C-alpha angles and dihedrals in degrees: 000000000000124000106192102128097181094049092046092048091050092048092048091050089051090051092051093055094059122086130203124206114229093357096192092051090045094050092047093051092042097055095040091051091048096046106019100161096047092040089053088060097040095049092043101239113177121249130036111287116248103162145321119265133214109283095209114098132181127212124219090261090057097252117139128242129185121215122213093223132357122181142170110229139183122229123279135160090302104029106061098196142007104302147148126253131200116200125200121192111217127190092176132042115279111262126199091260090063097048096071094054091050089052090046089053090051094050091046092054092046092052095040097050103023089230136110115270133209122208113218133187120195115198144145090226111113113255129202093207135024092219122044131184122225137177124226129169090350091306126114118219139165129242119203113216125212105197113198105214132197091253090057091055093044092052092054093042091053090051090054092046091055097050111113123227092244100059126079112229124231127243089256093055091044091055088057086076089061093042092054099045093047098048105028114125112266090231093064102022096109094055094044096046091049090050096051090045086061090046089051089057093062108035122092123230137149117281099251092049092047092052091050093049090044088054092053094044091048092055095044094045089055091047098046096041097037089124091055114053093176093056090044091054092045095052095042089051091048096052092042093053089062092067119101123229095271094046092047092051090048091049092047091052090046093049090047090050091049090047090052090048090048090052091048090048089051090051090048090048090050090049090048089052090049090048090048090051091048090049089050091050091047090048091050092048091047090049091048091046092047088050092050092045089049091050092047090047091049091047091048091048089050091050092046089049091051091047091048089051091048092048090048091052091048090048091050091048091048091048088051092049092046090050091052091048091049089052092049091049090048091053090049091049089050091050091048090050091051091048090050089054091050091049090051090052091049090049089051091048091049091049091053091049091050090052091049092050091047091051092050092051092051091054092055 
């Protein structure tokens, strides 16, 4: 055991500053991903565990989904052949918005592994039936429910209560800590979590396992006692004091690493906010520019239309004037032609007179 009060106090204060979204979901996924085979047995998943599968799934439209748990399993009394399972941990009743993703997970696993797939929901919410039928995307499919009951929690709690200080507990027994704090009834969770925190102080387990269970207890203590900072600090201090020198150093490095990551995440989030604001400004400027361009374009089109109208009127007027001029010229040409005819007649008349005069002169 370590006895460095200042260092422990500083570490506990650091722990208390950190927050975890959906702590029960996080703890469930954390412990199952760290100890998949043993967790499969402890949480009562159907089928015989073969291996974990990639939790990332893709829908037909290319969007990404992330499963809580995906596993390849061999047949047992429930699973009739080699299959895949996808397990979702639910702290609230399934709503229609959650049904489609569960179906998408199922279809992804079927296509990815060319095997049947069973959709499973594990919850402490009381269920009328173990198997329920849902409809998604015009397809009907079944969801198998694992209901964690009070007797399941009591059984595991009694096993932990009866462990002696001299024996080292197994992975399976260690995961009971996680099972209990995730699914314990909200009406008694404070009392139970405080009790198993005391049990954690006295049981023996290997260092890596102890650090993982410490991690889960830390998160759930903060969640369950979030309305009581003094009790949170007391229990975090108590479970941290149980660590030996090596475990404490490892935890300190891990907490420091997480603190560094949290700071980096905060910086990234700040940058994301700045980028979002810049994008918003750019969008507003683009919108304003597009509005101005549209107004200028409309005004120009209006001016061009007015000019076209003016030009058309001028053209029509000119054509009218040209037509009148052509008519006047035609009349003048006609008058000239008539005059030419008259002149020709006069010339003819003069020629006749000349001939007559000439004839008279020759008679004389």
